[in-house]
C-alpha positions in Angstrom: -38.2 29.7 60.6 -39.7 28.6 57.1 -37.3 27.9 54.4 -38.2 29.0 51.0 -38.1 27.2 47.6 -34.6 28.4 46.7 -33.6 27.2 49.6 -34.8 23.8 49.5 -33.4 23.6 45.7 -29.7 24.5 47.0 -30.3 21.8 50.2 -31.1 19.5 47.5 -28.0 20.4 45.3 -25.7 20.5 48.4 -26.8 16.7 49.2 -26.4 16.1 45.8 -23.0 17.0 45.0 -21.9 15.5 48.6 -23.1 12.1 47.6 -21.2 12.4 44.3 -18.0 13.2 47.1 -17.4 16.5 45.6 -15.6 18.9 48.6 -17.3 22.5 49.8 -15.0 24.7 47.9 -15.7 22.6 44.3 -19.8 23.5 45.3 -21.4 26.2 43.4 -21.9 28.8 46.0 -24.6 31.5 45.8 -22.6 34.7 45.0 -21.5 32.3 41.8 -25.2 32.2 40.5 -25.7 35.1 38.1 -29.5 36.2 37.5 -29.3 38.7 35.1 -27.3 39.0 32.0 -26.0 42.2 30.2 -26.4 42.6 26.3 -22.6 43.2 25.7 -21.8 39.5 27.9 -24.8 37.7 25.9 -22.9 38.8 22.4 -19.3 37.9 23.7 -20.8 34.6 24.5 -22.7 34.0 21.5 -19.5 35.0 19.4 -17.2 32.8 20.9 -19.9 29.7 20.5 -20.1 30.7 16.7 -16.1 30.7 16.3 -15.8 27.2 18.0 -14.0 24.5 15.4 -12.8 21.4 15.3 -9.3 22.8 16.0 -10.1 24.3 19.3 -12.0 21.4 19.8 -9.1 19.1 19.6 -6.7 21.7 21.1 -8.4 21.4 24.8 -8.5 17.4 24.4 -6.0 15.1 26.3 -3.1 13.9 24.3 -3.1 10.1 24.7 -1.3 8.0 22.5 0.5 4.6 22.6 4.3 5.0 22.1 4.3 3.3 18.6 1.4 5.6 17.2 3.8 8.9 18.8 7.0 7.7 17.2 5.3 7.3 13.5 2.9 9.8 13.1 6.3 12.3 14.2 8.7 9.9 11.8 5.5 10.9 9.1 5.6 14.4 9.9 9.2 14.7 9.5 9.9 13.1 6.3 6.7 15.0 4.9 8.2 18.3 6.2 11.8 17.4 5.0 10.6 17.0 1.8 8.6 19.5 0.8 9.4 21.7 -2.0 10.6 25.3 -1.2 9.4 27.3 0.1 7.5 25.2 2.0 10.3 23.3 3.4 11.8 26.2 4.8 9.1 27.7 6.2 7.9 24.6 8.5 11.7 23.2 9.4 11.7 25.2 11.9 8.3 23.3 13.5 10.3 20.3 14.2 12.4 20.5 17.0 9.1 22.2 19.5 7.1 19.0 18.0 10.1 16.5 18.9 10.6 18.1 22.2 6.9 18.2 23.3 6.7 14.5 22.0 9.2 13.2 24.3 7.8 14.9 27.0 4.1 13.9 26.5 5.5 10.3 26.3 7.5 10.7 29.4 4.3 12.0 31.2 2.1 9.3 29.9 4.4 6.7 32.0 6.3 5.6 28.7 9.8 6.0 29.4 11.9 3.2 27.5 9.8 4.1 24.0 10.6 7.5 25.1 14.3 7.3 25.4 14.3 5.3 22.3 12.2 8.5 20.3 15.1 10.4 21.9 17.7 8.5 20.7 15.9 8.2 17.4 15.4 11.8 16.4 17.5 13.8 18.4 20.6 13.4 15.8 18.4 15.3 13.2 18.6 18.4 15.0 22.8 19.6 15.3 22.6 23.3 15.5 23.9 24.3 18.2 21.4 26.6 19.8 19.0 22.6 20.2 21.9 20.8 21.9 21.9 22.1 25.7 18.2 21.5 25.5 18.7 18.0 24.2 20.8 17.2 26.7 18.6 18.5 29.7 15.6 16.3 27.9 18.2 13.3 27.8 18.4 13.5 31.9 14.6 12.8 32.1 13.3 10.0 33.3 9.9 10.4 34.8 6.6 12.7 35.3 8.5 14.1 38.5 11.4 15.0 36.5 9.4 17.3 33.8 7.2 18.6 36.6 10.2 19.8 38.5 12.9 20.6 35.9 13.3 24.3 35.2 14.4 24.4 31.9 11.5 21.8 30.9 9.0 24.1 33.2 10.0 27.1 30.8 9.4 25.5 28.1 6.3 23.4 28.5 4.1 27.4 29.6 0.9 27.0 27.3 -0.9 29.9 28.0 1.9 32.6 28.7 4.4 31.1 26.7 3.7 29.2 23.7 5.9 29.1 20.6 5.3 31.1 17.6 6.0 30.1 14.2 6.0 32.8 11.3 4.7 31.4 8.1 2.6 31.8 4.8 -0.6 30.6 4.6 -0.1 28.6 1.5 2.3 27.0 3.9 0.3 26.5 7.0 -2.4 24.7 4.5 0.1 22.5 3.1 1.0 21.5 7.0 -3.0 21.0 8.0 -4.0 19.5 4.9 -1.1 16.5 5.8 -2.0 16.6 9.3 -5.7 16.2 8.7 -6.0 13.6 5.7 -3.4 11.1 7.0 -3.8 9.2 10.5 -1.9 12.2 12.6 -4.2 12.9 15.1 -1.8 13.0 17.8 0.5 15.4 15.7 -2.5 17.8 15.3 -3.2 17.8 18.7 0.0 19.0 19.6 0.3 21.6 17.1 -2.7 23.2 18.3 -1.9 23.1 22.1 1.6 24.0 21.8 2.3 26.3 18.6 0.9 29.7 17.7 1.5 30.6 14.0 1.7 33.8 12.5 0.2 34.0 9.4 2.4 36.2 7.0 0.9 38.3 4.1 2.8 40.4 1.9 0.8 43.1 -0.3 2.4 42.4 -3.9 1.8 38.4 -3.1 5.9 38.3 -3.1 6.1 38.2 -7.0 9.5 40.2 -8.0 10.3 40.0 -11.9 8.8 37.0 -12.3 10.4 35.4 -9.2 8.7 34.5 -5.7 10.8 36.0 -3.3 10.7 34.5 0.2 11.9 36.8 3.3 14.1 34.5 5.9 11.7 33.5 8.6 13.0 33.7 12.3 14.0 30.5 14.1 10.8 29.0 16.2 11.6 30.5 19.8 9.6 31.4 22.8 6.8 34.3 22.1 8.4 35.9 25.4 11.7 36.3 24.5 11.0 37.0 20.7 11.1 40.9 21.0 14.8 39.8 22.8 16.0 37.7 20.5 15.4 40.1 17.7 17.5 43.0 19.7 20.5 40.8 19.3 23.3 40.9 16.7 22.8 37.0 16.4 19.3 37.4 15.8 19.6 40.1 13.0 21.9 38.4 11.5 19.6 35.5 11.6 16.8 37.7 10.0 18.9 39.2 7.5 20.5 35.8 6.4 19.2 35.7 2.1 18.1 32.4 1.1 18.9 31.4 -2.0 16.5 32.0 -5.0 15.2 29.6 -7.0 14.0 29.9 -10.8 10.2 28.7 -12.5 12.1 25.9 -13.6 13.9 24.8 -10.6 10.4 25.1 -8.0 8.9 23.4 -11.4 11.3 20.8 -11.7 11.0 20.4 -7.5 7.3 20.4 -7.8 7.1 17.2 -10.6 10.1 15.3 -8.5 7.5 15.4 -5.4 4.7 14.3 -6.7 6.2 11.6 -8.3 7.6 10.6 -5.1 3.9 10.6 -3.6 2.4 7.1 -2.7 0.5 5.7 -6.0 -3.0 5.7 -6.7 -5.1 3.1 -5.2 -6.4 1.4 -8.3 -10.2 0.7 -9.2 -10.5 -3.1 -9.3 -12.6 -5.6 -11.3 -13.1 -8.9 -9.6 -14.2 -11.9 -11.5 -15.9 -14.7 -9.0 -16.6 -18.3 -10.1 -19.8 -19.6 -8.7 -20.8 -23.0 -8.2 -17.6 -24.6 -9.2 -18.1 -27.9 -8.6 -15.6 -29.3 -10.5 -13.2 -27.6 -8.9 -11.5 -24.3 -10.2 -7.2 -24.7 -10.2 -6.6 -20.9 -11.6 -8.0 -18.3 -13.7 -6.1 -16.4 -16.5 -7.4 -13.4 -18.8 -5.9 -12.3 -21.5 -3.8 -9.7 -22.7 -6.5 -7.7 -24.5 -9.1 -8.1 -21.9 -11.3 -10.1 -24.2 -11.5 -12.9 -23.1 -11.2 -15.5 -19.6 -10.6 -18.8 -19.2 -10.8 -21.4 -15.8 -8.8 -24.6 -15.4 -10.6 -27.2 -13.7 -9.7 -30.6 -12.2 -12.2 -32.5 -14.2 -9.8 -32.0 -16.9 -11.5 -29.4 -19.1 -10.9 -25.8 -20.0 -13.6 -23.0 -20.1 -13.5 -19.7 -21.8 -16.0 -17.1 -21.7 -15.9 -13.8 -23.6 -15.9 -10.8 -21.9 -17.6 -8.9 -24.3 -21.1 -9.2 -25.6 -20.8 -11.7 -28.6 -21.0 -15.0 -28.5 -18.2 -17.4 -29.2 -18.3 -18.6 -33.0 -16.5 -22.3 -34.0 -15.5 -22.9 -37.1 -15.1 -26.1 -38.7 -12.3 -28.5 -38.1 -10.6 -31.4 -39.4 -10.3 -33.3 -36.6 -11.8 -32.2 -33.2 -10.6 -35.0 -30.0 -12.8 -33.1 -27.7 -15.6 -35.9 -29.8 -16.0 -39.4 -30.1 -18.2 -39.9 -32.7 -19.9 -43.2 -32.8 -21.9 -45.1 -36.1 -24.6 -46.5 -33.9 -25.0 -42.6 -33.5 -25.5 -42.6 -37.8 -26.8 -45.4 -38.4 -29.9 -44.6 -40.1 -28.3 -41.3 -41.9 -26.9 -41.1 -45.2 -23.7 -39.7 -45.4 -25.0 -36.9 -46.7 -26.6 -36.4 -43.6 -24.0 -37.4 -41.4 -21.5 -34.7 -42.7 -24.4 -31.8 -42.5 -24.8 -32.8 -39.0 -21.2 -32.8 -37.9 -20.7 -29.4 -39.7 -23.6 -28.0 -37.7 -22.7 -29.4 -34.6 -18.7 -28.0 -35.5 -20.3 -24.7 -36.5 -22.6 -24.0 -33.4 -22.0 -20.8 -31.3 -22.3 -20.6 -27.2 -21.5 -18.2 -24.5 -19.0 -20.6 -23.2 -16.1 -22.8 -25.3 -15.2 -25.9 -23.3 -11.6 -27.7 -24.0 -11.2 -30.9 -23.8 -8.4 -33.4 -23.9 -6.1 -33.7 -21.1 -6.3 -36.5 -18.8 -5.8 -35.3 -15.6 -6.6 -31.7 -13.7 -5.9 -28.2 -15.8 -3.7 -26.5 -13.3 -2.7 -23.4 -15.7 -3.8 -21.5 -18.9 -2.2 -18.6 -20.5 -3.6 -16.5 -24.1 -1.5 -15.8 -26.4 -1.1 -12.1 -27.4 -3.9 -12.9 -29.9 -6.7 -14.5 -27.8 -8.7 -15.1 -30.8 -5.8 -17.4 -32.1 -4.2 -19.5 -29.2 -4.6 -20.6 -25.8 -1.9 -23.1 -24.2 -2.4 -25.3 -20.7 -0.5 -27.6 -18.4 -1.9 -30.7 -16.5 -1.0 -33.7 -14.0 -0.9 -35.6 -17.4 2.6 -34.4 -17.9 1.9 -32.2 -20.9 1.5 -28.7 -22.3 -1.2 -28.8 -24.9 -1.7 -25.8 -27.3 -5.3 -25.1 -28.5 -6.7 -23.2 -31.7 -9.4 -20.9 -30.2 -11.2 -20.3 -33.7 -11.9 -24.0 -34.1 -11.8 -24.9 -30.2 -9.4 -27.9 -30.9 -6.2 -29.1 -29.2 -3.5 -28.7 -32.1 -0.6 -29.7 -30.4 0.9 -31.7 -27.5 4.5 -30.9 -25.8 6.1 -33.8 -23.7 8.9 -33.7 -21.8 8.2 -33.3 -18.2 7.9 -36.9 -16.1 5.4 -35.5 -14.1 2.6 -33.1 -13.4 3.1 -29.5 -14.8 2.7 -27.0 -12.2 2.6 -23.8 -14.2 3.6 -22.5 -17.5 4.5 -19.1 -18.7 4.6 -17.5 -22.4 7.3 -14.7 -23.1 6.3 -11.0 -24.5 7.0 -11.8 -27.6 4.9 -15.4 -28.2 8.1 -16.8 -29.7 9.0 -19.1 -26.1 7.1 -20.5 -23.4 8.8 -22.4 -20.3 6.7 -25.0 -17.9 7.6 -25.9 -14.5 6.8 -29.4 -12.9 6.6 -31.8 -10.3 9.9 -33.4 -11.8 11.9 -30.6 -9.8 13.1 -28.8 -13.4 11.7 -26.3 -15.5 11.8 -26.1 -19.4 12.4 -23.9 -22.3 9.9 -24.9 -25.0 9.2 -23.1 -28.6 5.9 -23.1 -30.5 6.6 -25.3 -33.8 8.8 -27.5 -32.0 6.8 -30.8 -29.3 10.5 -31.1 -27.5 11.8 -28.6 -25.0 15.4 -26.7 -26.0 16.9 -26.2 -22.5 16.1 -28.0 -19.5 16.6 -25.8 -16.0 18.0 -28.2 -13.2 18.7 -27.1 -9.7 16.2 -27.3 -7.6 15.7 -29.9 -4.7 11.9 -30.1 -4.6 8.8 -29.3 -6.8 8.9 -25.9 -9.4 5.9 -24.6 -8.6 6.2 -21.5 -10.5 7.7 -19.6 -13.5 7.9 -16.1 -14.8 9.7 -14.2 -17.7 11.8 -11.8 -17.1 10.5 -8.1 -19.2 13.5 -8.5 -21.7 12.9 -12.1 -22.2 16.5 -13.2 -21.4 16.1 -14.8 -18.5 13.1 -16.6 -16.1 13.1 -17.2 -12.6 11.5 -19.9 -10.8 10.0 -20.7 -7.2 10.3 -23.9 -5.5 9.1 -26.0 -2.5 12.6 -26.0 -1.7 11.7 -22.5 -0.5 13.8 -21.1 -2.9 13.6 -18.8 -5.7 16.2 -18.9 -8.7 17.0 -16.4 -11.8 17.9 -18.3 -14.8 19.9 -16.9 -18.0 17.8 -18.5 -20.8 20.8 -18.3 -23.3 23.5 -20.3 -20.7 20.7 -22.6 -19.2 22.4 -21.6 -15.8 21.5 -20.0 -12.1 22.8 -16.7 -12.4 21.0 -15.6 -8.8 19.6 -17.8 -5.8 17.4 -16.1 -3.1 17.1 -17.4 0.1 14.4 -16.6 2.8 10.9 -17.8 2.2 9.6 -20.5 5.1 7.5 -22.2 2.9 6.7 -23.0 -1.0 7.2 -20.1 -3.2 3.9 -20.5 -5.1 3.9 -16.8 -6.7 6.3 -14.4 -8.8 6.2 -11.6 -10.4 8.6 -8.9 -12.2 8.2 -5.0 -12.2 7.7 -3.7 -15.9 11.0 -1.7 -15.1 12.9 -5.3 -14.8 14.9 -4.2 -11.7 12.2 -5.9 -9.3 11.2 -9.1 -8.2 8.3 -10.2 -6.2 7.9 -13.7 -4.4 5.1 -15.2 -1.9 3.6 -18.6 -1.3 3.1 -20.7 1.8 5.2 -18.4 4.3 2.4 -15.4 3.9 5.1 -13.3 3.1 5.9 -11.2 0.2 9.4 -10.6 -0.8 10.4 -7.9 -3.1 14.5 -8.6 -4.3 16.2 -6.2 -5.8 17.8 -8.0 -8.9 21.0 -5.9 -9.4 22.3 -6.8 -6.2 20.2 -10.0 -5.1 19.3 -8.1 -2.0 15.9 -8.3 -0.1 14.1 -4.9 -0.5 10.7 -5.3 1.3 9.6 -7.8 3.7 5.8 -7.3 3.6 3.9 -9.1 6.4 -0.2 -8.7 6.2 -1.9 -11.7 4.9 -3.3 -14.0 6.9 -3.0 -17.5 4.6 -1.2 -18.8 1.5 -0.3 -16.2 -1.3 -1.1 -17.2 -4.7 -1.0 -14.0 -7.1 1.1 -11.1 -7.3 1.0 -8.6 -9.9 3.0 -4.9 -10.4 1.3 -1.9 -12.1 2.9 -0.2 -15.1 4.9 2.4 -13.3 6.4 -0.2 -11.0 5.7 1.4 -7.4 2.2 -0.7 -6.7 2.5 -3.9 -5.9 -1.3 -6.3 -5.9 -1.5 -9.8 -3.9 -4.0 -12.1 -3.3 -4.9 -15.8 -1.7 -6.1 -17.7 0.4 -7.8 -15.3 3.1 -9.6 -14.0 0.0 -8.7 -10.5 0.4 -6.8 -8.4 -2.3 -3.6 -6.2 -0.7 -2.1 -3.2 -2.6 1.3 -2.5 -1.3 3.8 1.0 -2.1 6.8 -0.7 -2.8 9.3 2.7 -3.4 7.9 3.7 0.5 11.0 4.1 2.8 10.2 3.3 6.0 12.4 3.8 9.4 14.6 0.7 10.1 13.8 0.9 13.7 9.6 0.4 13.3 8.1 -1.8 15.9 7.6 -5.2 14.0 3.4 -4.9 13.8 0.6 -7.2 12.2 0.9 -5.5 9.1 4.1 -3.4 6.8 3.6 0.0 6.5 4.0 0.2 3.0 0.0 -1.4 3.2 -2.4 0.6 1.3 -5.3 -1.0 1.2 -6.9 -4.3 2.1 -9.8 -5.1 0.2 -11.7 -8.7 1.0 -13.9 -10.4 -0.9 -16.7 -12.0 0.3 -15.1 -15.9 0.2 -13.6 -16.1 -2.9 -10.0 -16.9 -3.0 -8.0 -15.1 -5.2 -5.8 -16.9 -8.1 -5.3 -14.3 -10.9 -4.2 -11.0 -10.9 -3.0 -8.2 -13.6 -3.2 -4.3 -13.8 -4.7 -3.3 -17.1 -4.7 0.2 -18.8 -7.0 3.4 -16.9 -5.0 2.3 -13.4 -7.5 -1.1 -13.1 -6.7 -4.2 -10.9 -8.4 -7.6 -12.3 -8.5 -10.6 -10.2 -10.2 -13.6 -10.3 -11.2 -16.4 -7.9 -13.7 -19.0 -6.7 -15.9 -18.9 -4.0 -15.3 -21.0 -1.1 
């Protein structure tokens, strides 16, 4: 008997499915084939396709993620909901328990028994209501996927199609929640929400505005949709629904909203990075003046170079003496006295884009501008001296001697009255500009004192040393008032917060420690850098910390963020807001400027 063309096609398809190891029941049969389609079916299918959204695709995707990500995302969502302003907090609070339960069950089904048990211990105390305690005890007894599939209470709880959990919520609160789930890395929680939670959006005809105040009806607890009608008929259910919520005035709501905005993570700044190229003479450090008009670089060839960041060139006035130049009589042997004076005046009054300051007898390690960058610049060197430079004449005006070895760092008080220096001789010294000898010596470190910083009130200084400690000194008494221990390498960078409450320190151990000066305790131990940290800076709100160093990367940290103490140790701390790598430039300077701009400088390696 001849086989038709359709039979050949079906036979070929059948052989293909058998090679792919499909069973007979899984193969398409002739009765499944639909050769005609009605107009009504076509319109329904077309409408269904047009309404497909990202949320629907996510709800159908499998929930898979490591235990750490599940824990972190649920912790973030819990903090987001509990910290939300009214009325969002009240409306979204019932969502936490079903999300907690489903997250725990998904972790068990994925074979993550130990992380799931830790997750249960960490978050079960959040739900202290009596209605949750029985089911929490049931969850605690589960140990494997088989228990999840055989426990009656869990089976009823996990029914998705017939028995999805229903949350009555306003449209504004739903949008508020979805912005959180979609804008941050909360993909697992978003999948959970789409798969297990059904939302019932409540819209009031009058918009909820009564007598100038926002009135909000009491929302029912999250419950199973099959039990919703039965629960509403009970006296307890009616009492819960009719329970009035405390009314908030507009002033209280505004205050709560302002507080919530202030507690948000700080905004990331714009970064302006100055890169020193072709630094054959070896860049030791860089500095930008307080008015952001001049940039200085210190080099190993004993020179200091100053650039004007504005379009104008650097002008130089005449000076009686210039230690950077040596005048030989042989250069002017055929010139008259008037011609000699004229040539010297022309050389001294020349303008250039760069000013080069010469006078030190060793590598220059640091330079600092005074408040008025047009007036003076301070520098320290391996020759154990600190020098003051007149920027108008570009000459050295004072030499401060007192250290017996190389001076690594120095800093100027905000009032330009004092400056402090630290040295290889294990001491730090306090100076004033009108005396060439130190006013006070701070002795206590057992190794090099590598960095020094003034407190914003100018009554204290902090020093970091090669002995792996940070000391907090009282200037008036000259004694240590805080000894901060915990670093595992030399401390090379310090930064005070503008409010004077925090001190950040970092160095060779690649860790950044944020200290509470009131108690002397460590508030944050920030990890993320892969090499030595050379520069730190706080923003004007004392909430954002910038760091940089030999790993050629600027990192930004939210120091006010509270994190879970049980969080799993990772490569980077959760306080890290962003990392911005340079091409190949080591960062030696960081400072915040107005309008949320971060200034950075370094040399290309």
